[in-house]
C-alpha positions as CSV (number, residue, x, y, z in Angstrom):
1,M,46.0,13.3,-0.3
2,L,45.2,17.0,-0.1
3,L,48.5,18.8,0.1
4,P,49.7,18.6,-3.5
5,E,46.4,20.0,-4.8
6,L,45.6,22.6,-2.1
7,P,47.7,25.4,-3.7
8,G,45.7,25.0,-6.9
9,Y,42.5,25.1,-4.8
10,L,43.5,28.2,-3.0
11,K,44.2,29.9,-6.4
12,T,40.6,29.2,-7.4
13,L,39.5,31.1,-4.4
14,G,41.8,34.0,-5.3
15,G,44.4,33.5,-2.6
16,E,47.6,32.7,-4.5
17,E,49.6,35.1,-2.3
18,Y,48.7,33.0,0.8
19,I,50.2,29.7,-0.5
20,G,52.7,29.6,2.3
21,W,49.9,29.7,4.8
22,I,48.5,26.3,3.7
23,V,51.2,24.5,5.6
24,G,52.1,27.3,8.0
25,L,48.7,27.7,9.6
26,F,48.3,23.9,9.8
27,T,51.6,23.5,11.6
28,L,50.9,26.5,13.8
29,N,47.9,24.9,15.4
30,A,49.6,21.5,15.5
31,F,52.3,23.3,17.6
32,F,49.9,24.9,20.0
33,S,47.9,21.7,20.5
34,R,50.9,19.8,21.6
35,F,50.9,21.9,24.8
36,V,47.8,19.8,25.6
37,S,48.2,16.5,23.8
38,G,51.4,15.4,25.5
39,R,50.3,15.8,29.1
40,M,46.8,14.5,28.2
41,A,48.3,11.3,26.8
42,D,50.5,10.8,29.9
43,D,47.5,11.4,32.2
44,A,44.3,10.5,30.5
45,G,45.6,7.9,28.2
46,R,47.0,7.4,24.7
47,M,43.7,6.4,23.0
48,K,41.8,9.5,23.9
49,V,44.5,11.6,22.2
50,I,44.5,9.3,19.2
51,Y,40.7,9.5,18.8
52,I,40.7,13.3,19.0
53,G,43.3,13.7,16.3
54,T,41.5,11.2,14.0
55,A,38.1,12.8,14.5
56,V,39.5,16.2,13.5
57,T,40.8,14.7,10.3
58,V,37.3,13.5,9.4
59,V,35.5,16.8,10.3
60,A,38.1,19.0,8.5
61,S,38.1,16.9,5.3
62,F,34.3,17.2,4.9
63,A,34.3,20.8,5.9
64,Y,36.4,21.8,2.9
65,L,33.2,21.2,0.9
66,G,31.6,24.2,2.5
67,V,34.6,26.7,2.1
68,W,33.4,29.9,0.4
69,S,36.3,32.3,0.8
70,V,40.1,32.5,1.2
71,W,39.7,33.4,4.9
72,A,37.3,30.5,5.5
73,F,39.8,28.2,3.9
74,L,42.7,29.5,6.0
75,A,40.6,29.1,9.2
76,L,39.9,25.5,8.3
77,R,43.6,24.8,7.7
78,F,44.3,26.2,11.2
79,F,41.6,23.9,12.7
80,H,42.9,20.9,10.6
81,G,46.3,21.3,12.3
82,L,44.8,19.8,15.5
83,S,44.9,16.4,13.8
84,T,48.7,16.4,13.7
85,G,48.9,17.9,17.1
86,F,47.1,15.0,18.7
87,R,47.3,11.7,16.7
88,P,51.1,11.4,16.2
89,T,51.8,12.2,19.9
90,G,49.3,9.5,21.1
91,T,50.4,6.9,18.5
92,T,54.1,7.2,19.2
93,A,53.6,7.1,22.9
94,Y,51.4,4.1,22.5
95,L,54.1,2.3,20.5
96,S,56.8,3.2,23.1
97,D,54.6,1.5,25.7
98,V,54.3,-1.8,24.0
99,I,57.8,-2.2,22.4
100,H,61.0,-3.4,24.3
101,I,63.7,-0.7,24.6
102,S,66.2,-2.8,22.6
103,R,64.0,-2.6,19.5
104,R,62.7,1.0,19.9
105,G,64.4,2.4,16.8
106,E,63.3,-0.6,14.7
107,A,59.7,-0.1,15.9
108,M,59.7,3.6,15.1
109,G,61.0,2.8,11.7
110,L,58.1,0.3,11.1
111,L,55.6,2.9,12.4
112,G,57.0,5.3,9.8
113,V,56.6,2.6,7.1
114,A,52.9,2.4,7.8
115,G,52.5,6.2,7.9
116,N,54.6,6.7,4.8
117,A,52.7,4.0,2.9
118,G,49.6,6.2,3.3
119,M,51.6,9.3,2.4
120,A,52.8,7.5,-0.7
121,L,49.4,6.5,-1.9
122,G,47.6,9.7,-0.7
123,P,49.2,12.3,-3.0
124,A,49.0,10.1,-6.0
125,I,45.3,9.1,-5.4
126,G,44.4,12.7,-4.5
127,S,45.9,14.1,-7.7
128,V,44.1,11.5,-9.8
129,V,40.8,12.1,-8.1
130,R,41.1,15.8,-8.5
131,V,42.1,15.7,-12.1
132,H,39.3,13.4,-13.1
133,Y,36.5,14.1,-10.6
134,G,37.3,17.5,-9.1
135,Y,38.2,19.0,-5.7
136,D,34.9,18.0,-4.0
137,A,35.4,14.3,-4.7
138,M,39.0,14.6,-3.3
139,F,37.7,16.1,-0.1
140,I,35.0,13.4,0.2
141,A,37.5,10.6,-0.3
142,S,39.8,12.1,2.3
143,G,36.9,12.3,4.8
144,L,35.9,8.6,4.1
145,L,39.5,7.5,4.7
146,G,39.4,9.3,8.1
147,V,36.2,7.4,9.0
148,V,38.1,4.1,8.1
149,A,40.9,5.2,10.4
150,L,38.5,5.8,13.3
151,I,37.0,2.3,12.8
152,L,40.5,0.7,12.7
153,T,41.5,2.6,15.8
154,T,38.7,1.0,17.9
155,R,40.7,-2.2,17.6
156,L,43.5,-0.8,19.9
157,K,43.4,-1.1,23.6
158,E,44.7,1.5,26.0
159,S,48.3,1.0,26.9
160,L,48.6,3.5,29.8
161,P,47.9,1.9,33.2
162,N,45.0,3.5,35.0
163,P,44.1,6.3,32.6
164,K,42.1,9.2,34.1
165,P,39.2,11.1,32.5
166,I,39.9,14.1,30.4
167,Q,39.7,17.2,32.7
168,L,39.6,20.9,32.2
169,R,43.1,21.2,33.7
170,H,44.5,19.4,30.7
171,F,43.6,22.5,28.6
172,N,44.8,25.1,31.1
173,L,48.1,26.3,29.7
174,F,48.8,28.3,32.8
175,K,48.8,25.3,35.2
176,G,51.0,22.3,35.2
177,Q,54.0,21.2,33.1
178,L,53.9,22.0,29.4
179,F,57.4,20.8,28.2
180,D,59.8,18.0,28.9
181,F,63.2,19.6,28.1
182,S,65.0,16.3,28.4
183,S,64.2,15.9,24.7
184,W,66.0,19.1,23.6
185,P,68.9,17.4,21.7
186,A,66.3,15.6,19.5
187,A,64.3,18.8,19.1
188,V,67.4,20.8,17.9
189,V,68.5,18.1,15.4
190,L,65.0,17.9,14.0
191,L,64.8,21.6,13.0
192,P,66.7,21.3,9.6
193,P,64.7,18.3,8.3
194,A,61.5,20.0,9.5
195,F,62.4,23.2,7.7
196,A,63.2,21.3,4.5
197,F,59.8,19.5,4.8
198,G,58.0,22.8,5.2
199,V,59.7,24.1,2.0
200,F,59.0,20.9,0.2
201,L,55.3,20.9,1.0
202,T,54.8,24.5,0.1
203,V,56.6,25.0,-3.2
204,S,57.0,21.5,-4.7
205,P,53.6,21.2,-6.3
206,D,54.2,24.3,-8.4
207,F,57.8,23.4,-9.0
208,V,57.1,19.9,-10.3
209,G,54.2,21.2,-12.3
210,D,56.5,23.6,-14.1
211,L,58.9,20.7,-14.8
212,G,56.1,18.8,-16.6
213,Y,54.5,16.5,-14.1
214,T,50.9,15.8,-15.0
215,Y,50.1,14.3,-11.6
216,R,51.9,16.4,-9.1
217,G,51.4,13.9,-6.3
218,A,53.6,11.5,-8.2
219,F,56.7,13.4,-7.1
220,N,55.6,13.1,-3.4
221,T,55.1,9.4,-4.0
222,T,58.6,8.9,-5.3
223,I,60.0,10.5,-2.2
224,V,57.8,8.6,0.2
225,I,58.6,5.2,-1.4
226,S,62.3,5.8,-1.0
227,S,61.7,6.8,2.6
228,I,59.6,3.7,3.3
229,A,62.4,1.4,1.9
230,T,65.0,3.1,4.1
231,R,62.9,2.8,7.3
232,F,63.0,-1.0,7.1
233,F,66.7,-0.9,8.2
234,A,67.5,2.6,9.4
235,G,65.7,2.4,12.8
236,K,67.2,-1.0,13.5
237,A,70.7,0.3,12.5
238,S,70.3,3.1,15.1
239,D,69.5,0.5,17.7
240,K,72.8,-1.3,16.8
241,H,75.2,1.6,16.0
242,G,73.7,4.5,17.9
243,R,71.5,7.5,17.0
244,I,74.1,10.1,16.2
245,P,76.0,8.3,13.5
246,L,72.7,7.6,11.7
247,L,71.6,11.2,12.1
248,I,74.9,12.5,10.6
249,I,74.3,10.3,7.6
250,G,70.7,11.5,7.3
251,A,71.7,15.2,7.5
252,V,74.3,14.8,4.8
253,L,71.8,13.1,2.5
254,L,69.3,15.8,3.2
255,A,71.7,18.5,2.0
256,I,72.5,16.5,-1.1
257,G,68.9,15.7,-1.9
258,M,67.8,19.3,-1.6
259,G,70.7,20.5,-3.7
260,V,70.0,18.1,-6.5
261,I,66.3,19.1,-6.6
262,S,67.3,22.7,-6.7
263,I,69.2,22.2,-10.0
264,A,66.6,20.0,-11.6
265,K,65.5,21.1,-15.1
266,D,63.5,17.9,-15.9
267,P,61.5,15.3,-14.0
268,L,64.4,12.7,-14.1
269,V,66.8,14.9,-12.1
270,A,64.1,16.0,-9.8
271,S,63.2,12.4,-9.1
272,I,66.9,11.5,-8.4
273,G,67.0,14.3,-5.9
274,G,63.7,13.2,-4.5
275,V,64.9,9.7,-3.9
276,I,68.0,11.0,-2.0
277,Y,65.7,13.3,0.0
278,G,63.4,10.4,0.8
279,V,66.3,8.3,2.1
280,S,67.3,11.1,4.4
281,I,63.7,11.2,5.8
282,G,63.8,7.5,6.3
283,I,66.9,7.7,8.3
284,N,66.2,10.9,10.3
285,M,62.6,10.4,11.5
286,P,62.6,7.0,13.2
287,T,66.1,7.8,14.7
288,I,64.9,11.1,16.1
289,F,61.7,9.6,17.5
290,A,63.6,6.8,19.2
291,W,66.2,9.2,20.5
292,T,63.4,11.3,22.1
293,V,62.0,8.3,24.0
294,D,65.6,7.4,25.1
295,F,65.8,10.8,26.8
296,A,62.2,10.8,28.3
297,K,61.7,10.8,32.0
298,P,59.6,8.0,33.5
299,G,55.9,8.8,33.0
300,K,56.6,11.7,30.7
301,T,57.1,9.8,27.4
302,A,54.2,11.6,25.6
303,M,55.2,15.0,26.9
304,A,58.8,14.4,25.7
305,L,57.5,13.4,22.3
306,G,55.1,16.4,22.2
307,T,58.0,18.7,23.0
308,M,60.1,17.2,20.2
309,L,57.2,17.5,17.8
310,M,56.8,21.1,18.6
311,S,60.2,21.5,17.1
312,L,58.8,19.7,14.0
313,E,56.0,22.2,13.7
314,V,58.3,25.2,14.3
315,G,60.6,23.9,11.5
316,I,57.8,23.1,9.1
317,G,56.0,26.3,9.7
318,A,59.2,28.4,9.3
319,G,60.0,26.5,6.0
320,A,56.4,27.1,4.8
321,F,56.1,30.7,5.6
322,I,59.7,31.7,4.4
323,S,59.5,29.7,1.2
324,G,56.0,31.1,0.5
325,A,57.2,34.6,1.1
326,M,60.2,34.1,-1.2
327,Y,58.1,32.4,-3.9
328,Q,55.2,34.8,-4.5
329,G,54.2,33.0,-7.7
330,D,57.7,33.2,-9.3
331,V,58.8,29.6,-10.1
332,S,62.4,30.8,-10.8
333,I,62.8,31.6,-7.1
334,I,61.9,28.0,-5.9
335,P,65.5,26.6,-6.3
336,L,66.7,29.1,-3.8
337,T,64.3,27.8,-1.2
338,Y,65.7,24.2,-1.7
339,Q,69.3,25.6,-1.5
340,L,68.4,27.3,1.8
341,S,67.2,24.0,3.1
342,A,70.4,22.3,2.1
343,L,72.5,25.0,3.9
344,L,70.6,24.5,7.1
345,S,71.2,20.7,6.9
346,V,74.9,21.3,6.5
347,L,74.7,23.4,9.7
348,G,72.9,20.4,11.3
349,V,75.9,18.2,10.5
350,V,78.2,20.6,12.1
351,V,76.0,20.7,15.3
352,L,75.9,16.9,15.5
353,I,79.7,16.6,15.1
354,F,80.7,19.3,17.5
355,M,77.9,18.8,20.1
356,K,78.1,15.0,20.2
357,P,79.7,15.0,23.7
358,R,76.7,16.9,25.1
359,F,74.2,14.8,23.2
360,H,74.7,11.9,25.6
361,K,71.8,9.4,25.6
362,P,71.0,7.2,28.6
363,F,70.0,4.0,26.7
364,V,71.8,3.8,23.3
365,S,75.6,3.7,23.3
366,E,77.6,5.5,20.5
């Protein structure tokens, strides 16, 4: 709901040169918080982690109403990143607990459908609310949706047997295990899609605005709808045919989608590229999530997911900061950022093909 409109909001505060920080700071704290959320979910339970992430969303959304300066805004973006650092880790681990291994990819795909349905509606609704009622109304609406999420979350029961209370040791980064490196293949393969997503989140609002979109969130919605449609079959296909073949297809489509968007001169071509990009997301994300759980050691599912999601934050943050630094308010530079994303995706295809023998998975045959 907020992302397509936050660059414009930052401009009203006089911080146009910090546009890359909107996503970058958010993902930076999401990265750091995963040092805690993964081991907390494996020890203290999935639900506590889910509640923390959701509560941060509520607090941050309402806190935007009190922002008075660029630096206060950036500090709040950093805090808001805790939401992504906690909730997805807990939610995905929860799902892996309650789903049979033979349908893991399918389940991750359906989880993505639910999340993407919100991501499809959010940008569109956020843009409409901002255009007609202003930024404050948009922040209030976001906060109220967070409250609804908290209420719905109370319907879930803890899936981890014998969860322990949250303890100070969960927050001590100098004691205990922080990573599960068994998920490194998934983490490596995730970097190009994550980088592209960081670029997309940072520069697309201004890019599509320059192309003539009245509601900038509509472009996001086009992408998310195509991603949702793909997730209905992509995860199940990875269960049947293996993770790597699906990831190669997803990487190729990512490169094509970014390339088409980069040459767009009107909304139609941009939308075609967006649909292709959305299909790549729908293939890549459930497959990578399922692949991570395939690799996870017993009792370390959440930590493996947290480690993989750190790669997501690194990629998104790098894409946001680099594209923001390249952009600097010059719309003519934006196509280069999409082309850089396409190039990295091509490298991802090369890695998948040549490293396939080393990317052996214990549960899904190729």
